C-alpha positions in Angstrom: 198.9 141.1 48.6 201.9 138.8 48.9 203.6 140.7 46.1 203.4 143.9 48.1 204.5 142.1 51.2 207.6 140.6 49.5 208.6 143.9 47.8 208.4 145.9 51.0 210.2 143.3 53.1 213.1 143.4 50.6 213.7 146.9 51.7 213.3 146.4 55.5 209.7 147.5 55.6 207.6 145.0 57.6 204.9 147.4 58.9 202.4 148.6 56.3 198.7 149.1 55.7 196.5 149.7 52.7 193.6 152.0 53.0 191.1 153.7 50.7 192.1 157.2 50.0 188.6 158.6 50.8 189.1 157.6 54.4 192.1 159.9 54.9 192.5 163.5 55.8 193.9 165.8 53.1 196.0 168.5 54.7 197.8 169.8 51.6 195.6 169.5 48.5 198.2 171.4 46.4 200.5 168.3 46.6 197.8 165.9 45.3 198.5 164.5 41.8 196.3 165.5 38.9 195.0 162.0 38.6 192.3 160.5 40.9 193.8 158.7 43.9 192.0 155.5 45.1 194.3 153.7 47.4 197.2 154.4 49.7 199.9 152.2 51.1 201.1 153.6 54.4 204.6 152.3 55.3 206.8 152.6 58.4 210.5 152.7 58.0 212.3 151.9 61.3 215.6 153.8 61.7 217.1 152.8 65.0 219.7 150.1 64.2 221.5 150.3 67.5 224.8 151.1 65.8 225.0 154.8 66.3 225.7 155.8 69.9 226.1 159.4 71.0 229.4 160.2 72.7 229.3 164.0 73.0 226.8 164.6 75.8 224.4 166.7 73.7 220.7 166.3 73.5 220.3 165.5 69.8 217.6 163.3 68.1 218.9 160.1 66.6 217.2 161.1 63.3 219.7 164.0 63.0 222.8 161.9 63.7 222.2 159.4 60.9 221.6 159.6 57.1 218.7 161.8 56.2 215.6 159.7 56.1 214.2 161.6 53.1 217.1 160.3 51.0 216.7 156.7 52.3 213.0 156.7 51.8 213.2 158.3 48.4 215.8 155.7 47.2 213.5 152.9 48.3 210.5 154.5 46.7 212.4 155.0 43.4 212.9 151.2 43.3 209.4 150.3 44.4 207.3 152.6 42.2 208.2 150.9 38.8 207.5 147.5 40.4 204.1 148.7 41.8 203.2 150.0 38.3 204.0 146.7 36.6 201.9 144.9 39.2 198.8 147.2 39.3 199.1 149.6 36.4 198.1 153.2 36.7 200.0 155.9 38.4 201.9 155.7 41.7 203.2 158.6 43.8 205.3 158.7 46.9 205.5 161.2 49.8 207.3 161.2 53.1 207.0 164.1 55.6 205.9 166.7 53.1 202.7 165.0 52.1 199.2 165.8 50.9 197.7 163.6 53.6 198.0 163.6 57.4 200.4 160.7 57.5 200.4 160.0 61.3 196.6 159.8 61.4 196.6 157.6 58.3 199.1 155.2 59.9 196.9 155.1 63.0 193.8 154.5 60.9 195.6 151.5 59.3 196.2 150.1 62.8 200.0 150.5 62.5 200.1 152.0 65.9 198.6 154.7 68.1 199.4 158.3 68.6 201.0 158.7 72.0 200.8 161.6 74.4 204.1 162.9 72.9 202.2 163.1 69.5 204.4 160.4 68.0 203.1 157.3 66.3 203.9 154.3 68.5 204.2 150.9 66.7 204.0 147.7 68.6 207.1 146.3 66.9 209.4 149.2 66.5 208.1 151.7 69.0 208.2 155.3 67.9 211.5 155.2 66.1 209.9 155.0 62.7 209.4 157.3 59.7 206.1 157.3 57.8 205.9 157.2 54.0 202.9 156.8 51.7 202.4 155.5 48.2 199.3 156.9 46.4 197.8 154.7 43.8 195.4 155.7 41.0 194.2 152.0 41.0 192.1 150.4 43.6 193.9 148.0 46.0 192.5 145.6 48.5 192.6 147.2 52.0 194.9 145.9 54.7 193.9 147.2 58.1 194.6 146.2 61.6 193.2 146.8 65.1 195.6 148.5 67.5 194.7 147.4 71.0 197.3 149.3 73.0 197.6 152.9 74.0 199.3 155.1 76.6 197.0 154.0 79.4 197.9 155.6 82.7 201.6 156.0 81.7 202.9 159.6 82.3 206.6 159.0 81.8 207.0 161.3 78.8 205.1 164.0 80.6 207.3 163.7 83.6 210.5 163.5 81.6 210.0 166.4 79.2 212.2 169.3 80.5 210.2 171.8 78.5 206.8 170.8 79.9 205.6 170.4 76.4 203.5 167.3 77.0 200.3 166.9 79.0 197.6 164.3 79.1 195.4 166.3 76.8 197.8 167.8 74.3 201.3 168.2 73.0 202.4 171.9 72.7 204.5 172.0 69.6 205.7 175.5 70.3 207.3 174.3 73.6 208.8 171.1 72.2 212.6 171.2 72.2 212.8 169.5 68.9 210.7 172.2 67.2 212.6 175.0 69.0 216.0 173.7 68.0 215.0 173.7 64.3 213.8 177.3 64.3 216.0 179.9 62.5 215.2 182.5 65.2 214.7 181.9 68.9 213.6 184.1 71.7 215.4 184.4 75.0 213.3 181.8 76.7 213.9 179.3 73.9 217.6 180.0 74.0 217.6 179.4 77.7 215.9 176.0 77.5 218.2 174.9 74.7 221.2 175.9 76.9 219.9 174.2 80.0 219.2 171.0 78.2 222.2 171.1 75.9 219.9 170.6 72.9 221.5 170.8 69.5 218.9 169.4 67.1 215.8 167.4 67.7 215.1 165.6 71.0 214.5 162.0 72.0 213.9 162.4 75.7 210.2 161.4 75.5 211.1 158.5 73.3 213.9 157.3 75.5 211.5 156.9 78.5 208.6 155.4 76.6 208.0 151.7 77.7 207.1 150.8 74.1 210.7 151.6 73.0 212.4 149.6 75.8 212.4 146.3 74.0 211.4 147.5 70.5 212.9 145.7 67.5 215.9 147.3 65.7 215.9 148.3 62.1 217.7 146.3 59.4 217.9 149.3 57.1 221.7 149.7 57.5 221.8 152.6 55.0 221.0 154.8 58.0 224.5 153.8 59.3 226.3 155.0 56.1 226.9 158.3 57.9 226.8 158.9 61.6 227.5 161.8 64.0 228.4 160.1 67.3 230.3 163.3 68.2 229.5 166.8 67.0 230.8 170.3 67.4 230.5 173.7 65.7 233.9 173.1 64.1 232.8 169.7 62.7 229.8 171.4 61.1 231.8 174.3 59.7 234.4 172.0 58.2 231.8 169.8 56.4 231.8 169.9 52.7 228.4 170.8 51.3 227.8 167.3 49.9 228.5 165.8 53.4 226.3 168.3 55.1 223.4 167.5 52.8 223.4 163.9 54.0 221.8 164.9 57.3 218.2 165.9 58.0 219.2 169.2 59.6 220.6 170.4 56.2 217.3 172.0 55.3 218.6 174.8 57.5 222.0 176.6 56.8 225.0 175.6 58.8 224.7 178.7 60.9 221.5 177.5 62.6 222.9 174.3 64.0 226.3 175.9 64.7 224.6 178.6 66.8 222.7 175.8 68.6 226.0 174.2 69.5 227.3 177.5 70.9 224.1 178.0 72.9 224.4 174.5 74.3 227.9 175.3 75.4 226.9 178.6 77.1 228.7 180.7 74.4 225.8 182.7 73.2 227.8 185.9 73.6 229.9 185.1 70.5 227.0 184.4 68.2 227.0 186.9 65.4 223.9 189.1 65.3 222.2 189.8 62.0 
């Protein structure tokens, strides 16, 4: 166990759990490896370093202003997997975001936090500014589970703060969430109106910014996230980016046109958006 602890700490990962694979929910069986999976290490990668400060007045998630977490997580995994194999033998596979298992639920089952009313995993150390990644092992590992003794309680701050009314005590409406809307290729009139009213460009941290668990949360020491930063953004900046630079950001899974149109919408210039 100390070996795993030391390896993860070397890469800024202090929050992790180990759980039997059979306890987890498989949501995408096509992504499962051909070999039998016995154990899973669930890791949390904190990404808020405090060094990137928005200066443009747009509503844009921090995850979109910094280096793409897929690239950061994958680089760390590429270094860890050979070491895990030497320690435990067998096969090891890594996933983040696009995963065969329900990662958020898995993290909660490990006791790494609880799923808040805003549908985000909230960790007691880093709050909700974390990405989840999982290492699947063909070998059996000793479990490392915790009890999470906190929850939202009677707090309704995210419900009250969400300008799209996407959050309630009973559920989070993904279709109404500003973050989800901003990432769609096509938006209807109501969706365009709410993006314009809130000046939303990509993602949204409003529910995170008011969450008490984020107020005094620890900052990340993974400074690779600071290697690129968009403290100010515009349609011109996006258009002038070389493809290699554009690919460094999480929004690059969509073509430039999508985020450029969001910027025009946020500025009330929807009339000059080219129609397909």
